C-alpha positions in Angstrom: 81.5 44.3 128.0 78.1 44.6 126.3 78.5 48.3 126.2 81.9 48.0 124.5 80.4 45.5 122.0 77.5 47.9 121.2 79.9 50.8 120.9 82.2 48.9 118.5 79.2 47.9 116.3 78.0 51.5 116.2 81.4 52.8 115.2 81.7 50.1 112.5 78.3 51.0 111.1 79.2 54.7 111.2 82.5 54.0 109.4 80.7 52.0 106.7 78.2 54.8 106.2 80.9 57.4 106.0 82.8 55.3 103.5 79.7 54.9 101.3 79.1 58.7 101.3 82.6 59.4 99.9 82.8 56.3 97.7 84.2 56.1 95.1 87.2 58.5 95.3 89.3 56.7 92.7 88.9 54.5 89.6 87.2 51.0 90.1 88.6 47.8 88.5 86.1 45.4 87.0 87.9 42.2 86.3 86.6 39.8 83.6 87.8 36.3 84.3 87.9 35.4 80.6 89.8 36.6 77.5 88.4 39.6 75.6 85.7 39.1 73.0 83.2 36.7 74.6 79.8 37.6 76.0 81.2 38.1 79.5 83.6 40.7 78.2 81.1 42.4 76.0 78.6 42.8 78.9 81.3 44.1 81.2 82.3 46.8 78.7 78.7 47.7 77.9 78.1 48.4 81.6 81.5 49.9 82.6 81.4 53.3 80.9 77.9 54.4 81.9 78.5 53.0 85.4 81.6 55.1 85.7 79.5 58.2 84.7 76.9 57.3 87.3 79.5 56.9 90.1 81.7 59.8 89.1 84.8 57.6 88.6 86.2 55.6 85.8 85.4 51.9 85.8 88.3 50.1 84.2 87.7 46.6 82.6 90.6 44.2 82.9 90.8 40.6 81.6 92.4 37.7 83.3 91.5 34.4 81.8 92.3 30.8 82.7 90.9 27.9 84.6 87.4 28.4 83.4 87.2 31.7 85.2 88.8 30.5 88.4 92.1 32.5 88.1 90.3 35.8 87.7 87.7 35.0 90.3 90.5 34.2 92.8 92.1 37.6 92.2 88.8 39.3 93.1 88.4 37.1 96.2 91.8 38.1 97.4 91.3 41.9 96.8 90.7 44.5 99.5 86.9 44.7 100.3 86.8 48.4 99.7 84.7 48.4 96.5 87.6 49.3 94.2 88.3 45.7 93.0 85.2 44.0 91.6 84.7 41.1 89.3 82.3 39.7 86.8 80.7 36.5 88.1 79.6 33.7 85.8 78.1 30.3 86.2 81.4 28.8 85.3 83.4 30.7 87.9 81.0 30.5 90.8 79.1 27.2 90.2 80.2 24.6 87.6 84.0 24.7 88.0 83.9 24.9 91.8 81.4 22.1 91.8 83.6 19.7 89.8 87.0 20.8 91.1 87.6 20.2 94.9 90.9 22.2 94.6 89.2 25.4 93.6 91.1 28.0 95.7 88.1 29.8 97.0 84.7 29.1 98.5 82.0 30.3 96.2 79.5 30.8 99.1 81.8 32.5 101.6 84.6 34.3 99.8 82.6 36.8 97.8 80.1 39.6 98.2 77.4 39.3 95.5 76.3 42.8 94.3 74.0 42.4 91.3 73.2 40.0 88.4 73.4 42.2 85.3 72.1 39.8 82.7 71.5 36.2 81.7 71.9 34.4 78.5 69.7 31.5 77.3 71.3 28.2 76.3 70.2 26.1 73.3 70.5 22.4 72.6 71.3 22.0 69.0 72.3 19.2 66.5 73.9 18.7 63.2 71.1 18.5 60.6 72.2 14.9 59.7 71.6 13.6 63.2 67.8 13.4 63.7 64.5 15.3 63.2 64.5 18.7 64.8 62.1 18.0 67.6 62.9 16.8 71.1 60.9 13.6 71.0 62.7 12.4 67.9 66.0 13.5 69.3 65.5 11.7 72.6 64.3 8.6 70.8 67.5 8.5 68.7 69.6 8.9 71.8 67.8 6.0 73.7 68.0 3.8 70.7 71.8 4.2 70.5 72.9 4.4 74.1 76.6 5.2 74.2 76.8 5.5 70.4 76.7 9.3 70.2 78.8 12.2 71.6 78.4 15.9 72.3 80.8 18.8 72.2 81.5 21.4 74.9 83.8 24.3 75.5 85.7 22.2 78.1 85.4 20.1 81.2 83.7 21.9 84.1 82.1 24.6 81.9 78.4 25.3 81.8 78.0 23.5 78.5 79.5 20.3 79.9 77.6 20.5 83.2 74.2 21.4 81.7 74.4 18.5 79.3 75.3 16.2 82.1 72.2 17.4 83.9 70.2 16.6 80.8 71.7 13.1 80.6 70.9 12.4 84.3 67.3 13.4 83.9 66.7 11.6 80.6 68.6 8.4 81.5 70.7 8.7 78.4 74.4 8.1 77.9 76.3 10.5 75.5 80.0 10.7 75.4 81.5 14.1 76.3 84.0 15.6 73.9 85.7 18.6 75.5 87.3 21.3 73.4 89.4 24.3 74.2 86.6 26.8 73.9 83.1 27.1 72.4 84.4 28.1 69.0 86.2 24.8 68.1 83.3 22.9 69.7 80.8 24.7 67.4 83.0 24.3 64.4 83.1 20.5 64.7 79.4 20.2 65.5 78.6 22.2 62.3 81.0 20.0 60.4 79.4 16.9 61.7 82.4 15.6 63.6 80.3 15.7 66.7 76.5 15.6 66.3 75.3 17.5 69.5 76.1 20.7 71.4 74.4 22.6 74.2 75.7 26.1 73.8 75.1 29.8 74.7 72.5 31.2 72.3 74.7 34.1 71.0 77.4 31.7 69.8 75.0 29.1 68.2 72.4 31.5 66.7 74.3 32.4 63.5 74.6 28.7 62.6 71.0 28.1 63.5 69.9 31.0 61.3 71.9 29.4 58.4 70.3 26.0 59.0 73.7 24.6 59.7 72.5 23.6 63.2 69.0 22.6 64.2 67.7 23.8 67.6 65.9 21.2 69.8 65.1 23.1 73.0 66.1 26.4 74.8 67.0 27.0 78.4 65.0 30.2 79.0 62.0 31.4 81.0 59.9 31.4 77.9 60.1 30.9 74.2 62.5 33.3 72.5 61.5 35.8 69.8 64.4 34.8 67.7 63.4 31.1 67.9 59.6 31.2 68.4 59.0 27.6 67.3 61.6 26.1 69.7 60.2 24.9 73.0 61.8 25.5 76.4 63.2 22.6 78.4 60.2 23.1 80.8 57.9 22.5 77.9 59.5 19.2 77.1 59.3 18.1 80.7 62.8 19.0 81.8 62.4 22.1 83.8 65.6 21.6 85.9 67.6 22.1 82.6 66.0 25.5 82.1 69.1 27.2 83.4 70.7 30.3 81.8 74.3 31.6 81.9 74.5 34.7 84.1 76.8 37.7 84.2 76.9 39.5 87.5 79.1 41.7 89.6 80.6 40.6 92.9 83.4 41.7 95.2 85.6 40.2 98.0 83.8 39.1 101.1 83.1 41.6 103.9 82.4 44.6 101.7 80.5 47.3 103.6 76.7 47.0 103.0 76.5 50.7 102.2 79.0 50.4 99.3 77.3 47.2 98.0 73.9 49.0 98.0 75.4 52.1 96.3 76.9 49.9 93.5 73.7 47.9 93.2 71.6 51.1 92.8 74.0 52.6 90.3 74.0 49.5 88.1 70.2 49.3 88.2 70.0 53.0 87.1 72.4 52.2 84.2 70.2 49.3 83.2 67.2 51.6 82.8 69.0 53.3 79.9 67.3 52.0 76.7 70.7 52.2 74.8 72.4 50.0 77.4 69.5 47.5 77.5 69.6 47.2 73.7 73.3 46.6 73.6 72.9 43.8 76.2 69.9 42.3 74.4 71.8 42.4 71.1 74.1 39.8 72.6 71.1 37.5 73.0 71.0 38.2 76.7 68.1 39.2 79.0 68.5 42.1 81.4 68.1 41.1 85.1 69.2 43.8 87.6 68.3 42.1 90.9 69.2 42.7 94.6 72.4 41.5 96.3 70.3 39.0 98.3 68.6 37.6 95.2 71.9 37.3 93.4 73.5 35.5 96.4 70.6 33.1 96.5 71.0 32.5 92.7 74.7 31.7 93.0 74.0 29.3 95.9 71.3 27.5 94.0 73.4 27.1 90.8 76.3 25.8 92.8 74.1 23.2 94.7 72.5 22.1 91.4 75.8 21.4 89.7 77.3 19.9 92.8 74.5 17.3 92.7 75.1 16.8 89.0 78.8 16.0 89.7 77.8 13.5 92.4 75.1 11.9 90.4 77.1 11.6 87.2 80.4 10.8 89.1 82.2 13.5 87.2 85.8 14.4 87.6 88.3 16.7 85.9 90.2 13.6 84.5 
């Protein structure tokens, strides 16, 4: 029995190695779980063409939005684990939405094979100029002096903007009413107009309004201060390191993908990310190039999910 088990394992390993040697032999689908035009879609398209050249097969980007990334992510989870159906993973599709929605039709930690984190985007806490002085101490003092009086806008319930702001609230002991919108665009529009005074948004979306002084930045979620906002502190600097969380854009596949195929994809993406032109196009979105290992990306997904699961529990959040 032991000999049969050993033989079976050996054949499986040999089969995986042989598959990786020939892989890929046909075009690869890279599914973006959001509509075209956003940062997720942009990064997928920046990486797709050079990745196809590196692998010797076309990488076709497809969009399938809905459910905060859940619908597209489910399609990737249900695909054959042969390396020809991959998906872009975001914090929304792998962490925040699954954390708040017990009916998410996949298990973030067991139904996917993480491959690589391509890039991460800082988030920024910003306010309408009429709200308070543009420093964190004044902002927090205003919130605490008017508990329950103020509100913040987000791209929708369960998204990273919503969940990151709820984490901020739990750490600062403040109460701010959540106003969910159907996307970041409308949320930004109303914050700029003063209908809602506060937003915590991806930097690329908010930056044009910040540059025009139509929004004032309070703090950024990033490893260090950003060149484009050198005077704005990180959340770590204001004593809120747990909020120093960025949005990420990685590649994953269905569970049980052969390790050899995963390693081949990981190496190919890393090589593409060494191209200065590719790096510049990614950095032009306001993102930071990452390019880590499958194991590191898996650990990152797990950590993000656990953090936001605790936020849901602590803040008693629901989809209602």
